[in-house]
Structures are given as structure tokens and as C-alpha cells.
C-alpha positions as CSV (number, residue, x, y, z in Angstrom):
1,X,-153.5,-182.5,126.6
2,X,-153.4,-178.6,125.7
3,X,-154.6,-177.8,122.3
4,X,-151.0,-176.9,121.1
5,X,-149.9,-180.4,122.4
6,X,-152.7,-182.0,120.6
7,X,-152.0,-180.2,117.6
8,X,-148.6,-180.9,117.4
9,X,-149.7,-184.7,117.8
10,X,-151.8,-184.2,115.2
11,X,-149.4,-182.7,112.7
12,X,-146.6,-185.4,113.6
13,X,-149.4,-187.9,112.6
14,X,-149.8,-186.3,109.3
15,X,-146.0,-186.0,108.4
16,X,-145.7,-189.6,109.4
17,X,-148.7,-190.8,107.1
18,X,-147.4,-188.7,104.4
19,X,-143.9,-190.1,104.7
20,X,-145.3,-193.8,104.8
21,X,-147.4,-193.1,102.0
22,X,-144.3,-192.1,100.1
23,X,-142.2,-195.0,101.0
24,X,-140.1,-192.8,103.1
25,X,-139.0,-193.0,106.7
26,X,-141.0,-190.4,108.9
27,X,-138.0,-189.7,111.0
28,X,-136.4,-187.9,107.8
29,X,-139.0,-185.1,108.0
30,X,-138.3,-182.6,110.9
31,X,-141.0,-180.3,112.0
32,X,-140.3,-176.4,112.3
33,X,-143.1,-174.9,114.4
34,X,-143.9,-171.4,113.1
35,X,-144.5,-169.2,116.1
36,X,-144.4,-165.8,114.6
37,X,-146.9,-163.4,116.2
38,X,-147.7,-165.9,119.0
39,X,-146.5,-165.1,122.3
40,X,-143.6,-166.5,124.3
41,X,-146.1,-168.4,126.5
42,X,-147.4,-170.4,123.7
43,X,-143.9,-171.4,122.6
44,X,-143.1,-172.6,125.9
45,X,-146.4,-174.6,125.7
46,X,-145.2,-176.3,122.4
47,X,-141.7,-177.1,124.1
48,X,-143.3,-178.4,127.2
49,X,-144.9,-180.9,124.6
50,X,-141.5,-181.8,123.1
51,X,-141.2,-179.2,120.2
52,X,-137.6,-178.1,120.3
53,X,-137.1,-176.1,116.8
54,X,-139.3,-172.7,116.2
55,X,-139.4,-170.6,113.1
56,X,-139.7,-166.7,113.2
57,X,-140.2,-164.2,110.4
58,X,-139.6,-160.9,112.4
59,X,-136.2,-160.3,113.5
60,X,-137.1,-157.9,116.7
61,X,-139.9,-160.6,117.6
62,X,-137.7,-163.4,117.3
63,X,-134.9,-162.1,119.4
64,X,-137.3,-161.2,122.0
65,X,-138.8,-164.7,122.6
66,X,-135.2,-166.3,122.1
67,X,-134.1,-164.0,125.2
68,X,-137.2,-164.7,127.0
69,X,-136.9,-168.5,126.5
70,X,-133.1,-168.9,126.7
71,X,-133.4,-171.2,129.2
72,X,-135.3,-173.8,127.5
73,X,-132.3,-174.5,125.0
74,X,-134.5,-174.2,121.8
75,X,-133.4,-174.0,118.3
76,X,-134.4,-170.9,116.5
77,X,-135.0,-170.4,112.7
78,X,-135.1,-167.1,110.8
79,X,-137.6,-167.9,107.9
80,X,-138.6,-164.5,106.7
81,X,-137.3,-162.0,104.2
82,X,-134.2,-160.6,105.7
83,X,-133.1,-157.0,105.1
84,X,-129.1,-156.3,105.1
85,X,-129.5,-153.7,108.1
86,X,-130.9,-156.7,110.5
87,X,-128.5,-159.3,109.8
88,X,-126.6,-158.7,113.0
89,X,-129.0,-160.0,115.6
90,X,-130.0,-163.0,113.3
91,X,-126.3,-163.9,113.1
92,X,-126.2,-163.7,116.7
93,X,-129.6,-165.4,117.9
94,X,-130.3,-167.8,115.1
95,X,-129.1,-171.5,114.5
96,X,-130.6,-171.3,111.0
97,X,-131.8,-168.9,108.3
98,X,-133.9,-170.2,105.5
99,X,-134.5,-167.3,103.7
100,X,-130.9,-166.4,102.0
101,X,-131.6,-165.0,98.5
102,X,-128.7,-163.1,97.6
103,X,-125.0,-162.8,98.4
104,X,-124.9,-159.6,100.1
105,X,-127.2,-161.2,103.0
106,X,-124.9,-164.1,103.3
107,X,-121.7,-162.2,103.3
108,X,-123.0,-160.1,106.1
109,X,-124.5,-163.1,108.0
110,X,-120.7,-164.8,107.6
111,X,-119.1,-161.5,108.7
112,X,-121.4,-161.2,111.8
113,X,-121.6,-164.5,113.1
114,X,-119.4,-165.1,116.5
115,X,-116.4,-167.3,115.9
116,X,-117.2,-168.9,119.0
117,X,-120.5,-170.2,117.9
118,X,-121.3,-173.0,115.8
119,X,-121.4,-172.4,112.0
120,X,-124.7,-170.7,110.8
121,X,-126.9,-173.1,109.2
122,X,-128.3,-171.8,105.9
123,X,-130.8,-172.4,103.1
124,X,-130.8,-170.7,99.8
125,X,-134.8,-169.6,98.8
126,X,-135.6,-170.3,95.5
127,X,-138.6,-168.7,93.8
128,X,-139.9,-171.7,92.2
129,X,-143.3,-170.2,91.2
130,X,-141.7,-167.3,89.1
131,X,-144.0,-164.8,91.1
132,X,-142.8,-161.2,91.2
133,X,-144.0,-160.5,94.5
134,X,-142.0,-163.5,96.1
135,X,-138.6,-163.5,97.6
136,X,-136.1,-166.1,96.3
137,X,-133.3,-166.3,93.7
138,X,-134.4,-167.5,90.3
139,X,-133.6,-171.3,89.4
140,X,-131.2,-170.0,86.6
141,X,-129.1,-167.9,89.2
142,X,-129.1,-170.6,92.1
143,X,-126.0,-172.3,91.0
144,X,-123.8,-169.4,91.3
145,X,-125.3,-168.2,94.5
146,X,-125.1,-171.7,96.0
147,X,-121.3,-172.0,95.0
148,X,-120.4,-168.6,96.4
149,X,-122.6,-168.9,99.7
150,X,-121.0,-172.3,100.2
151,X,-117.3,-170.7,100.2
152,X,-118.3,-168.4,103.1
153,X,-116.7,-168.8,106.5
154,X,-118.8,-169.3,109.6
155,X,-121.7,-170.7,107.4
156,X,-122.8,-174.1,106.5
157,X,-125.1,-174.3,103.3
158,X,-127.6,-176.9,104.2
159,X,-130.0,-176.8,101.3
160,X,-133.0,-175.0,99.8
161,X,-136.1,-173.5,100.6
162,X,-139.3,-172.6,98.6
163,X,-142.8,-170.8,99.5
164,X,-144.9,-171.7,96.4
165,X,-147.9,-170.0,95.6
166,X,-151.1,-171.3,97.6
167,X,-153.0,-173.4,95.4
168,X,-155.4,-176.2,95.6
169,X,-154.2,-178.0,92.9
170,X,-152.5,-181.1,94.3
171,X,-150.7,-181.8,91.1
172,X,-149.3,-178.3,90.7
173,X,-148.2,-178.6,94.5
174,X,-146.1,-181.5,93.9
175,X,-144.6,-180.0,90.7
176,X,-143.5,-176.7,92.8
177,X,-141.9,-179.0,95.5
178,X,-140.4,-181.4,92.8
179,X,-138.7,-178.5,91.1
180,X,-136.9,-177.6,94.5
181,X,-135.6,-181.2,94.8
182,X,-134.6,-181.2,91.4
183,X,-132.6,-178.1,91.8
184,X,-131.2,-179.6,95.0
185,X,-130.2,-182.8,93.3
186,X,-128.5,-181.0,90.5
187,X,-126.5,-179.0,92.8
188,X,-125.3,-182.3,94.5
189,X,-124.1,-183.7,91.3
190,X,-122.0,-180.5,91.0
191,X,-120.4,-181.5,94.2
192,X,-122.6,-179.3,96.9
193,X,-123.5,-181.8,99.6
194,X,-126.9,-180.6,100.6
195,X,-129.2,-182.3,103.3
196,X,-132.0,-180.0,103.4
197,X,-135.3,-179.2,101.6
198,X,-137.2,-176.7,103.6
199,X,-140.8,-177.0,101.9
200,X,-144.4,-177.4,103.0
201,X,-146.7,-175.5,105.3
202,X,-150.1,-176.3,107.3
203,X,-151.9,-176.9,103.8
204,X,-149.5,-178.6,101.7
205,X,-147.7,-180.9,104.1
206,X,-148.4,-183.9,102.3
207,X,-147.5,-182.9,98.8
208,X,-144.0,-181.4,100.1
209,X,-143.4,-184.7,102.0
210,X,-144.1,-186.7,98.8
211,X,-141.5,-184.8,97.0
212,X,-138.7,-185.2,99.5
213,X,-139.3,-182.4,102.1
214,X,-136.9,-182.8,105.0
215,X,-138.2,-179.8,107.2
216,X,-141.8,-178.5,107.1
217,X,-142.6,-175.4,108.3
218,X,-146.1,-175.5,110.1
219,X,-147.8,-172.5,112.0
220,X,-151.5,-172.4,111.9
221,X,-152.0,-176.2,112.3
222,X,-150.1,-175.9,115.6
223,X,-150.9,-172.6,117.0
224,X,-154.2,-171.4,115.4
225,X,-155.0,-168.8,112.7
226,X,-153.0,-165.6,113.3
227,X,-154.2,-162.2,114.3
228,X,-153.7,-160.3,111.0
229,X,-153.9,-156.9,112.9
230,X,-151.2,-157.9,115.5
231,X,-149.0,-159.4,112.7
232,X,-149.1,-156.0,111.0
233,X,-148.0,-154.5,114.1
234,X,-145.2,-156.9,114.7
235,X,-144.1,-156.7,110.9
236,X,-143.4,-152.8,111.4
237,X,-141.1,-153.0,114.2
């Protein structure tokens, strides 16, 4: 068994254990393997172990991998900050975008999504921590944005995403994730049927699953520690 395959198995076991501890069906929680900065061969190795959904943060890198691995029929998720001048390739190559945080981005994705492709699944990123340096819509502005995004053609609003500040405080971790779940439930009460909570990463899978995550985004625990120098180069392209 390769290290990536073994890591995928270990992450799957963590998710299943967390779900059972929360009284949930492990099948309710999907795993998104975050492959940013890792070469296409690492993705191929994970795919050979059964992983189908992969998350990318950088447009050019993600598109290159999607092209290189097109024969594998993988599902590509864009999870990073998205600039308005880079929406077209995302609309063309990705099945999901988790990081919509303003209407202009959603409008451009809707306009640029090929009518022959299935609707683009989108999540709205919410800044649940209130950090000035973090992307994401403020909770108070979420309802108006959600209604506007849900009305756009060629998009399907699936749910919400968050990236809380890193913390070793387990109670705080859970409060941040509980806030995203509460916001999703409030939107559902207003008539928006959302089925996705994209939350939780390598260090806080258990807290996210306990609070209702339906998709966890895991990179380091699968592929290993990223090369920060390489990431700086990739991010600048």
C-alpha cells in the first residue's frame, strides 16, 4: 500500500469514527482531497486508491491537472480565493466552486458556464471568525447574497463553506462550525434547500463532523506537508 493510499484509509477512518461519535452515518460525510501544489502523479496515485474528488486553490495549476488527468473522470473543486479575471477557466473546468463570497464572482461564473455542461455547484464562503484577513461574506450579509446567487442561471447553490482561524481550542473549533450550520439552517428556514456544509481540514476533522460537515477538505493528512516555496511560486502564476 502506498503512503497516499494508507493516508486516505486513515483519514477515512477518522471521518467514520467522528461521524459515529456524533450519531451520524459516516456515508453523510464526503472527502475532498486537497491536491494544491502536488503534482498530477500524486493525484493519479490517490485516484488509483479510489479517491474521486480533488480540491485546487490556484486556477492555472488546477486547470493543468484537470487537462492532464482528464481520462480519469475526476471531480474537480475550486476552493481558493477567486479573482474576477480568472472565473472563465474555473467555470469551464470545475464541477464545484466553494469560495464564492460576492455576487460579481457568481454572476461571472453563471455567464461563463457552458450551457452544455451541468450546472456549476457553488458554496458561499462565510467568514465565521470575523478575521479581516480572511475571505468570505459576513454572516449578516449572507442571506441577501444567498438569495441572489440561488437565482442565477447555470449555477446550483449547494451550501456554505468556512475556513475558521486555526486554534487548539476544541470548544472554539466547534463553535465556529456550529455557526456555519446555524446559518445554513436559517437559510433553509427561508426556503433555500442547501445540502452542503464544506468545513473541516486535516487538523479539525472531528470538530467539523461533530457539527454537521458534509464535506471535509483534507490535504496535509493525505499528501503530506506542502513545500511552501513551491506554493509561493504556484500562487504567483
